[in-house]
N, C-alpha and C positions, 0 to 999 in steps of 0.2 A: 747165141753170138759167138764166134771165136776170142780168144785172149793172149795176148800177150805177155809173158814172164821175161824181164826185163832186168838184167842184173850187171853192175858196175862192181870189180874185183881188184884188190888188190893184193897178189900174195905176198904171204913171208915166210911160210913153211909149205914150199913145195911137195914134200913129200906127205905133208897131212892131207893138203889139200887135193892129193892125188886120191888119198882114200875118200874125199869127200867125193869127187868127181864121179869114181866109179859107183857108189849107191847113189849119188843122186841122178846119174842118168839112168839108172834101173828105175827108181821111183817117177822120175818125170814119163817115162814109156809106158808104163802100169800104168796111168792116166792119163794117156793118151795125147801126151805132149811131143812136141818131135822139135829138132832144134833146129833153127834159123840161122845162128849164127854164133860161134864157138870160140872166143879168144882170136877172131879174122882179123884183118886189118882195118882201121879206123882212120877217120880224119877230125882229128879234136877240133872245134867250132868256136865252144862257148863254156866256161862255167870248168869243174874238176876232173882234170885230164884222168882218167883211168886209164891203168893197163891191161886191163880184160874186159870185155864187153861180152854178156852172152844172153840170145836172145830164143827164147824157144815158144813156139806155138801150142795153145790147149784148146778145146772145143770150146770150152766157156771159162768165165772166170772162176767159176764153182769149182769145176776140175784144178784150175789152176790153185786153188784154195786148199782145196784137199789132197791136192799133192804134196804141197807144206805142210801141212798138219799132219799128214800119213806116217805111221811109225817108221818107217823105211828113212823117209827123207828126213827126220828127225835124228835117228842113226847117223846118217850123213854129214846132217847139219854137225855132229856133236864132233866130227875129224876136222870141219872148218873153224870152230872158235879158235881163237889164240893162233891161227894159221890163216887168217885173213882178214884184211877189213872190206866190206860189203854193203853197198845198195842192193834192195831189190824192191820190184812193183810188180803189178798186176795190172794191165791194161787193155780194157775193151775195146774188140777192133772195132770201128764203125761200117 
């Protein structure tokens, strides 16, 4: 079953986060992921409003988690730390 990687992001350092985004894009693609939404227009209805929201689809939960744990994604993540506040989850599609 496919899975969605859902990230809610508030960027505080655009330059560093840009480095993260470049490497993260490579890591996601390498694990079969494809972006469905990336910083697109949102309509906030409940809870905390995040300035940036990203959704990527992976072939499975295992692929999404393997991407997160990959060396390339961890390298990307080193640029995001201190450059953004983030929530990230993987949700299996039904």
